Residue, then its C-alpha position, 0 to 999 in steps of 0.5 A: x484534458x487528460x487526468x492522472x488518478x493520484x492513487x494510480x500514480x503512487x502505486x506505479x511509483x511504489x512498484x518501481x521503487x520496491x523492485x530496486x535492490x535491497x542493498x542499493x538503497x539508502x536509509x532515506x530511500x527506505x524513509x521515502x517509500x514508508x511514506x510514498x505507501x503511506x500516502x498511498x494507503x490514505x488515498x485509497x482508504x476511503x475508496x471502495x477498493x480500500x474498503x474491500x480490502x479492509x474487509x477481506x483483512x479483517x475477515x482473514x484476522x477473524x479466521x485466523x483468531x478463531x482458528x488459534x482458539 
């Protein structure tokens, strides 16, 4: 049996949708892309990869805040 990771499948769909030209997108296409990206974020958030990304982003924002002071 072949299993497909839903997060990987959504990531591929996002990449394919974002490669299209901006002028060729309708409002529905843009809304659908946003929903797919949100679903991908929800799937990645509880995983070790998602936690790693959140940690890196947290360190970047902390560094930027401290640099601005």
